[in-house]
N, C-alpha and C positions, 0 to 999 in steps of 0.2 A: 504494500500500500504506500509506504513512504517513498519507495523507488519511483512510483508513478509521479508523485509530486516533485521529486528531485529532477527527473528528466523533463518535466514541464517547466520548472522554474529556472533550470540552467540556461536554456536558450533565451528566456525572457531577461535574465540578469545580463547575459552577454550582449543582447541588443541594447539594453539600457546603458551599459558602459560604452559601447561603441557609438551610440547616438549622441552621448554627451561629451565625448572626447573632442579636443580641439587640436588642430595642427598649428604649428608655429607659422607666423606670417613670414612670407619670403621677402627678401630684400629686393626692392624694386630695381629692375635692370641688372640684377646680379644673379647668375646661376650658382647654386651651391657648389657645383664642381669647379667653377672658375675661382671660387673663394680659396681653394687649396692649391691653386696653380703655383704660387710662390714657394710652397713646400715641396711640390713635385720636382722642381729643378734641382733640389739638393738630394743626392743619393741617400736612400734609406730613411729620409726624414719622416715621411708619413708612417712607415713601419715602426720607427722608433717611438713616435708619439702614441700610436695606437697600441703598441706593445707595452708601453708604460702604463696605459690605462688598464690593460688587462692584468699586468703584474703588480701594479701599485708602486712601482719603483721608478722614480723620475730621473735618477742620476745617470741613466744610460743615454740621455738625449744630448747630442753633440752641440758644440758652440754655434756652428753655422745654422743648424736647425732651430736653435733657440732664437737666433737673430731673425730668422724668417718668421717664426711664430710671433715674436714681439711686433713685427710689422703688419700683422693681419688686422683687418678692420674689426672692431669690437662686435658689430652685428654679425659679421661672418663667423666669428668664434662662437657666439651664442647659438647661432643656427646650426653650425657644424657639430658642436659638442652638446647638443640638447639632451642627449641620453646620459651625459655625465657632467652635470652643471657645476660640480665642485672642482673638477679637474682643471679647467682653464685658469682660474685664479692661482691655483697651486703651481701650475707650470709657469705662469707669468712671474710669480715670485722667484722660482728657481732660476729662470732665464735672466731675470733682472740682476740677480746676484752674480751670474756668470759673465755678464757683459761689462 
């Protein structure tokens, strides 16, 4: 009996969550892929950044990668790292100390 209610309420709950979720606004005139273009020219920069998000260890990010990250637009960083909102300020602090 309770399983029937569960399987009825599960899709209803999923639809409620999906219908109320909001997407981040895009930056007018800027494609999110273009946002990372300055990081792409530095070998292994993007993999260093995303690897540090996964590992939680920021010390492996190189100096040139840090300089490129510090040069990114704040809106770009917010949009790109929306899944890890605490990471950009931490990386910014780390990179500011390196330069």
